[in-house]
DOKOL-70199 format. One record per residue (C-alpha): residue number from 1; x, y, z. Coordinates in nm, 3 decimals. Layout:
DOKOL-70199
(NUM; (X; Y; Z));
...
This chain:
DOKOL-70199
(1; (2.332; -7.378; 0.814));
(2; (2.612; -7.169; 0.701));
(3; (2.680; -7.447; 0.398));
(4; (2.293; -7.488; 0.310));
(5; (2.285; -7.100; 0.284));
(6; (2.564; -7.074; 0.080));
(7; (2.471; -7.375; -0.134));
(8; (2.179; -7.161; -0.183));
(9; (2.362; -6.853; -0.318));
(10; (2.550; -7.051; -0.539));
(11; (2.253; -7.193; -0.710));
(12; (2.067; -6.854; -0.734));
(13; (2.382; -6.741; -0.913));
(14; (2.372; -6.993; -1.130));
(15; (2.049; -6.941; -1.212));
(16; (2.082; -6.530; -1.231));
(17; (2.343; -6.635; -1.529));
(18; (2.114; -6.893; -1.725));
(19; (1.850; -6.598; -1.717));
(20; (2.123; -6.391; -1.853));
(21; (2.220; -6.588; -2.133));
(22; (1.866; -6.722; -2.246));
(23; (1.817; -6.315; -2.233));
(24; (2.086; -6.287; -2.524));
(25; (1.971; -6.650; -2.727));
(26; (1.647; -6.836; -2.821));
(27; (1.689; -7.205; -2.620));
(28; (1.584; -7.444; -2.809));
(29; (1.328; -7.701; -2.702));
(30; (1.419; -8.067; -2.612));
(31; (1.772; -8.051; -2.518));
(32; (2.052; -8.116; -2.780));
(33; (1.765; -8.137; -3.007));
(34; (1.844; -7.833; -3.240));
(35; (2.098; -7.671; -3.042));
(36; (2.066; -7.296; -2.927));
(37; (1.988; -6.995; -3.174));
(38; (2.162; -6.720; -3.103));
(39; (2.113; -6.333; -3.218));
(40; (2.442; -6.178; -3.403));
(41; (2.341; -5.806; -3.507));
(42; (2.169; -5.547; -3.290));
(43; (1.865; -5.501; -3.540));
(44; (1.793; -5.924; -3.565));
(45; (1.837; -5.993; -3.904));
(46; (2.162; -6.225; -3.847));
(47; (2.199; -6.489; -3.638));
(48; (2.390; -6.794; -3.554));
(49; (2.265; -7.183; -3.502));
(50; (2.460; -7.532; -3.404));
(51; (2.198; -7.750; -3.580));
(52; (2.221; -8.112; -3.400));
(53; (1.887; -8.255; -3.522));
(54; (1.910; -8.559; -3.795));
(55; (1.782; -8.376; -4.111));
(56; (1.848; -8.711; -4.283));
(57; (1.527; -8.857; -4.076));
(58; (1.195; -8.941; -4.217));
(59; (1.062; -8.642; -4.019));
(60; (1.234; -8.339; -4.139));
(61; (1.221; -8.476; -4.489));
(62; (0.825; -8.517; -4.492));
(63; (0.828; -8.135; -4.358));
(64; (1.099; -8.064; -4.634));
(65; (0.830; -8.201; -4.906));
(66; (0.575; -7.943; -4.803));
(67; (0.759; -7.637; -4.809));
(68; (0.684; -7.378; -5.100));
(69; (0.932; -7.196; -5.379));
(70; (1.261; -7.094; -5.282));
(71; (1.362; -6.814; -5.519));
(72; (1.687; -6.632; -5.488));
(73; (1.862; -6.349; -5.696));
(74; (2.192; -6.336; -5.615));
(75; (2.566; -6.257; -5.749));
(76; (2.889; -6.423; -5.666));
(77; (3.230; -6.453; -5.825));
(78; (3.558; -6.612; -5.752));
(79; (3.910; -6.460; -5.701));
(80; (4.251; -6.467; -5.473));
(81; (4.318; -6.243; -5.159));
(82; (4.695; -6.120; -5.145));
(83; (4.817; -6.439; -4.997));
(84; (4.687; -6.660; -5.279));
(85; (4.404; -6.822; -5.086));
(86; (4.112; -6.888; -5.310));
(87; (3.800; -6.692; -5.215));
(88; (3.452; -6.707; -5.323));
(89; (3.238; -6.360; -5.284));
(90; (2.884; -6.347; -5.277));
(91; (2.554; -6.120; -5.206));
(92; (2.194; -6.301; -5.125));
(93; (1.916; -6.100; -5.269));
(94; (1.567; -6.149; -5.240));
(95; (1.311; -5.872; -5.115));
(96; (1.099; -6.055; -4.831));
(97; (0.816; -5.837; -4.711));
(98; (0.612; -5.845; -4.384));
(99; (0.319; -5.948; -4.519));
(100; (0.058; -5.844; -4.844));
(101; (-0.080; -5.564; -4.678));
(102; (0.275; -5.431; -4.543));
(103; (0.553; -5.440; -4.807));
(104; (0.798; -5.345; -4.582));
(105; (1.140; -5.554; -4.627));
(106; (1.225; -5.758; -4.391));
(107; (1.466; -6.088; -4.343));
(108; (1.597; -6.367; -4.102));
(109; (1.899; -6.514; -4.221));
(110; (2.116; -6.748; -4.004));
(111; (2.453; -6.848; -3.989));
(112; (2.421; -7.247; -3.997));
(113; (2.679; -7.508; -3.833));
(114; (2.646; -7.846; -3.962));
(115; (2.829; -8.176; -3.873));
(116; (2.583; -8.485; -3.980));
(117; (2.783; -8.812; -3.864));
(118; (2.943; -8.967; -4.152));
(119; (2.935; -8.676; -4.350));
(120; (3.153; -8.337; -4.362));
(121; (3.108; -8.037; -4.120));
(122; (3.000; -7.752; -4.297));
(123; (2.926; -7.386; -4.208));
(124; (2.673; -7.202; -4.419));
(125; (2.393; -6.886; -4.460));
(126; (2.022; -6.990; -4.425));
(127; (1.747; -6.770; -4.544));
(128; (1.525; -6.898; -4.266));
(129; (1.201; -6.713; -4.409));
(130; (1.155; -7.040; -4.627));
(131; (1.079; -7.249; -4.403));
(132; (0.748; -7.103; -4.381));
(133; (0.726; -6.765; -4.574));
(134; (0.403; -6.711; -4.443));
(135; (0.486; -6.729; -4.055));
(136; (0.491; -6.307; -3.868));
(137; (0.814; -6.465; -3.661));
(138; (1.000; -6.599; -3.933));
(139; (1.110; -6.229; -4.000));
(140; (1.375; -5.954; -3.852));
(141; (1.390; -6.047; -3.506));
(142; (1.130; -6.314; -3.494));
(143; (1.348; -6.553; -3.301));
(144; (1.328; -6.341; -2.998));
(145; (0.997; -6.238; -2.994));
(146; (0.742; -6.436; -2.724));
(147; (0.612; -6.761; -2.858));
(148; (0.891; -6.851; -3.131));
(149; (0.906; -7.242; -3.157));
(150; (1.246; -7.355; -3.289));
(151; (1.072; -7.659; -3.454));
(152; (0.991; -7.384; -3.738));
(153; (1.361; -7.444; -3.816));
(154; (1.324; -7.807; -3.835));
(155; (1.434; -7.746; -4.228));
(156; (1.699; -7.517; -4.193));
(157; (2.001; -7.696; -4.315));
(158; (1.783; -7.735; -4.679));
(159; (1.731; -7.369; -4.659));
(160; (2.110; -7.229; -4.687));
(161; (2.175; -7.074; -5.013));
(162; (2.537; -7.073; -4.993));
(163; (2.812; -7.247; -4.779));
(164; (3.133; -7.399; -4.746));
(165; (3.239; -7.762; -4.591));
(166; (3.560; -7.888; -4.435));
(167; (3.738; -7.958; -4.736));
(168; (3.707; -7.596; -4.905));
(169; (3.430; -7.734; -5.133));
(170; (3.190; -7.376; -5.165));
(171; (2.843; -7.389; -5.332));
(172; (2.567; -7.099; -5.386));
(173; (2.231; -7.120; -5.525));
(174; (2.139; -6.857; -5.823));
(175; (1.820; -6.854; -5.984));
(176; (1.743; -6.858; -6.353));
(177; (1.432; -6.770; -6.525));
(178; (1.266; -7.037; -6.684));
(179; (1.147; -6.898; -7.056));
(180; (0.795; -6.991; -7.191));
(181; (0.757; -7.308; -7.335));
(182; (1.095; -7.449; -7.113));
(183; (1.029; -7.714; -6.856));
(184; (0.973; -7.543; -6.492));
(185; (1.150; -7.715; -6.206));
(186; (0.947; -8.005; -6.090));
(187; (1.061; -8.016; -5.732));
(188; (1.049; -7.630; -5.578));
(189; (1.290; -7.677; -5.314));
(190; (1.517; -7.907; -5.522));
(191; (1.790; -7.656; -5.546));
(192; (1.849; -7.609; -5.184));
(193; (1.816; -7.999; -5.127));
(194; (2.080; -8.069; -5.387));
(195; (2.305; -7.805; -5.215));
(196; (2.273; -7.971; -4.912));
(197; (2.384; -8.282; -5.051));
(198; (2.685; -8.145; -5.223));
(199; (2.794; -7.992; -4.869));
(200; (2.753; -8.314; -4.671));
(201; (2.941; -8.540; -4.963));
(202; (3.152; -8.400; -5.196));
(203; (3.500; -8.261; -5.133));
(204; (3.580; -8.098; -5.465));
(205; (3.423; -7.912; -5.816));
(206; (3.477; -8.294; -5.969));
(207; (3.297; -8.453; -5.682));
(208; (2.982; -8.209; -5.708));
(209; (2.941; -8.239; -6.066));
(210; (2.917; -8.649; -5.985));
(211; (2.639; -8.547; -5.750));
(212; (2.407; -8.454; -6.018));
(213; (2.419; -8.736; -6.169));
(214; (2.361; -8.969; -5.843));
(215; (1.952; -9.024; -5.946));
(216; (1.883; -8.844; -5.564));
(217; (1.723; -8.543; -5.757));
(218; (1.710; -8.540; -6.106));
(219; (1.793; -8.214; -6.307));
(220; (1.429; -8.150; -6.395));
(221; (1.386; -8.085; -6.023));
(222; (1.606; -7.823; -5.965));
(223; (1.646; -7.625; -6.323));
(224; (1.492; -7.355; -6.208));
(225; (1.845; -7.234; -6.045));
(226; (2.201; -7.292; -6.095));
(227; (2.483; -7.386; -5.852));
(228; (2.820; -7.177; -5.860));
(229; (3.102; -7.446; -5.727));
(230; (3.445; -7.388; -5.560));
(231; (3.712; -7.563; -5.425));
(232; (4.052; -7.515; -5.194));
(233; (4.217; -7.640; -5.506));
(234; (4.142; -7.315; -5.714));
(235; (3.885; -7.412; -5.941));
(236; (3.534; -7.266; -6.003));
(237; (3.259; -7.382; -6.208));
(238; (2.872; -7.308; -6.305));
(239; (2.657; -7.631; -6.283));
(240; (2.327; -7.582; -6.465));
(241; (2.005; -7.752; -6.561));
(242; (1.784; -7.630; -6.907));
(243; (1.561; -7.881; -7.053));
(244; (1.666; -8.187; -6.834));
(245; (2.029; -8.119; -6.968));
(246; (2.300; -8.089; -6.735));
(247; (2.549; -7.846; -6.831));
(248; (2.859; -7.755; -6.599));
(249; (3.067; -7.423; -6.708));
(250; (3.386; -7.322; -6.624));
(251; (3.349; -6.924; -6.462));
(252; (3.450; -6.710; -6.206));
(253; (3.116; -6.468; -6.209));
(254; (2.777; -6.601; -6.196));
(255; (2.397; -6.415; -6.185));
(256; (2.090; -6.486; -6.318));
(257; (2.073; -6.628; -6.647));
(258; (2.229; -6.908; -6.832));
(259; (2.587; -6.930; -6.914));
(260; (2.587; -7.265; -7.118));
(261; (2.342; -7.216; -7.389));
(262; (2.202; -6.913; -7.580));
(263; (1.995; -6.681; -7.311));
(264; (2.041; -6.377; -7.558));
(265; (1.661; -6.237; -7.679));
(266; (1.549; -6.297; -8.023));
(267; (1.345; -5.990; -8.177));
(268; (1.219; -5.834; -8.489));
(269; (1.308; -5.532; -8.633));
(270; (1.161; -5.401; -8.939));
(271; (1.075; -5.733; -9.060));
(272; (1.402; -5.891; -8.977));
(273; (1.494; -6.133; -8.708));
(274; (1.801; -5.975; -8.461));
(275; (1.961; -6.153; -8.238));
(276; (2.196; -5.911; -7.969));
(277; (2.387; -5.906; -7.591));
(278; (2.297; -5.508; -7.584));
(279; (1.916; -5.369; -7.738));
(280; (1.982; -5.014; -7.784));
(281; (1.626; -4.939; -7.927));
(282; (1.285; -5.094; -7.942));
(283; (1.072; -5.234; -8.274));
(284; (0.953; -4.846; -8.355));
(285; (1.363; -4.704; -8.314));
(286; (1.264; -4.539; -8.016));
(287; (1.559; -4.535; -7.777));
(288; (1.533; -4.849; -7.529));
(289; (1.856; -4.913; -7.414));
(290; (1.882; -5.226; -7.186));
(291; (2.095; -5.572; -7.148));
(292; (1.931; -5.845; -7.381));
(293; (2.065; -6.124; -7.134));
(294; (1.802; -6.012; -6.925));
(295; (1.795; -6.063; -6.540));
(296; (2.103; -6.040; -6.348));
(297; (2.357; -5.922; -6.692));
(298; (2.370; -5.565; -6.504));
(299; (2.549; -5.714; -6.244));
(300; (2.747; -6.007; -6.432));
(301; (2.948; -5.741; -6.643));
(302; (2.948; -5.471; -6.370));
(303; (3.175; -5.725; -6.169));
(304; (3.358; -5.895; -6.494));
(305; (3.488; -5.513; -6.569));
(306; (3.607; -5.479; -6.196));
(307; (3.777; -5.827; -6.201));
(308; (3.959; -5.724; -6.534));
(309; (4.139; -5.484; -6.291));
(310; (4.280; -5.724; -6.072));
(311; (4.364; -6.008; -6.328));
(312; (4.753; -6.135; -6.292));
(313; (4.869; -6.136; -6.639));
(314; (5.218; -6.261; -6.550));
(315; (4.998; -6.608; -6.505));
(316; (4.913; -6.817; -6.836));
(317; (4.570; -6.899; -6.742));
(318; (4.334; -6.642; -6.638));
(319; (4.387; -6.579; -6.295));
(320; (4.237; -6.265; -6.030));
(321; (4.393; -6.138; -5.720));
(322; (4.289; -5.884; -5.480));
(323; (4.297; -5.769; -5.106));
(324; (3.963; -5.886; -4.956));
(325; (3.862; -5.533; -4.845));
(326; (3.858; -5.466; -5.269));
(327; (3.607; -5.782; -5.322));
(328; (3.355; -5.623; -5.086));
(329; (3.360; -5.310; -5.248));
(330; (3.265; -5.517; -5.606));
(331; (3.033; -5.708; -5.389));
(332; (2.859; -5.363; -5.263));
(333; (2.902; -5.222; -5.661));
(334; (2.622; -5.477; -5.741));
(335; (2.422; -5.466; -5.452));
(336; (2.048; -5.480; -5.520));
(337; (1.784; -5.201; -5.363));
(338; (1.423; -5.176; -5.397));
(339; (1.395; -4.864; -5.483));
(340; (1.437; -4.850; -5.873));
(341; (1.405; -5.049; -6.120));
(342; (1.746; -5.023; -6.285));
(343; (1.877; -5.266; -5.961));
(344; (1.593; -5.530; -6.076));
(345; (1.380; -5.416; -5.770));
(346; (1.528; -5.703; -5.525));
(347; (1.701; -5.675; -5.231));
(348; (2.033; -5.766; -5.083));
(349; (1.986; -5.919; -4.756));
(350; (2.363; -6.034; -4.682));
(351; (2.687; -6.008; -4.857));
(352; (2.949; -6.301; -4.772));
(353; (3.298; -6.404; -4.822));
(354; (3.400; -6.697; -4.803));
(355; (3.771; -6.844; -4.784));
(356; (3.802; -7.183; -4.971));
(357; (4.152; -7.244; -4.821));
(358; (4.107; -7.139; -4.424));
(359; (3.690; -7.280; -4.449));
(360; (3.590; -6.959; -4.327));
(361; (3.266; -6.736; -4.391));
(362; (3.280; -6.343; -4.298));
(363; (2.909; -6.195; -4.314));
(364; (2.739; -5.840; -4.342));
(365; (2.399; -5.882; -4.286));
(366; (2.151; -5.654; -4.444));
(367; (2.343; -5.439; -4.624));
(368; (2.506; -5.296; -4.270));
(369; (2.854; -5.273; -4.398));
(370; (2.964; -5.154; -4.047));
(371; (3.034; -5.463; -3.877));
(372; (3.099; -5.841; -3.986));
(373; (3.072; -6.180; -3.806));
(374; (3.318; -6.450; -3.934));
(375; (3.325; -6.786; -3.842));
(376; (3.530; -7.111; -3.941));
(377; (3.376; -7.437; -4.045));
(378; (3.351; -7.614; -3.682));
(379; (3.123; -7.295; -3.604));
(380; (3.376; -7.110; -3.393));
(381; (3.333; -6.706; -3.391));
(382; (3.697; -6.583; -3.579));
(383; (3.734; -6.165; -3.529));
(384; (3.650; -5.990; -3.838));
(385; (3.895; -5.798; -4.030));
(386; (3.921; -5.431; -4.067));
(387; (3.752; -5.311; -4.407));
(388; (3.683; -4.974; -4.555));
(389; (3.369; -4.860; -4.516));
């Protein structure tokens, strides 16, 4: 009788531990199908998930074909830390709203670990709202609410906006504006799918470039966005498609305008055609200062001006090096807010610093720079470094 009572006590204790654990994380239906979704921050903007389902299965791919538009803003730059390790620094920008009536800002970003069979392991950050933009549970704190279905996240690997794999290859998506008369993208989610294929199959920049020519996704599918691609050897490029032509541009900065083709605005003044990077007046000579390159150019030059401060002139090739806290300050200088037209009326959902050599990501959610969350490519949590705030 004593042993039976002890066994019952042990069982009750284990049940209590399980209840505590479930209070801190959302248990996925179907053991081992998707893993467990765990909240990281206090406010419910950032979660972690070890994705274990086969996202190459026909079921997941069929869901993917039905999803809506993906429209990321974003700023990204590449540099080196004081140890000489290549690092890629990123702001992900998009102003998600609670509803059409309630314009309050929201978001749901998930640090996602993936290890598909026969492919490279990766750690990435996904925008879960894009899984179903109209679902009220796919927003701040939604996974902690009663009735949340983990099945909503089946296509989450294809909603990653940036990530790094076990070889040190980093990829991120940035929007570009399609001009009047140009070809729009044929497949709204084509860019996020191509990002996933690069992380899963490519070890370096050259392999990522070749991936755009495999035929799985053609240039017409994803030309509303371009990709920043960096690797552990210290290479950084931008891959973009414009009117079905793929262009590869060596660059350490990328925002939201084409780098491989002329994107300056043409306009007439006093009957004469003018083309300028900076337009000081309008056609009536009224002061109207703005950047002619349009969307993202002010963030581009803000980053560029600061990178020049950290240029190592002892090297023949262009090379920048800085402490990672300084890189974070540069990211913060181009944070998007929804309050003024000067910022582009967007919202920085998160900032992240990826280390291409160590294959890690450190994330600051929803413009809260008081605390960060750092993970290795295997999904392991790492103690964050100390940054000045």
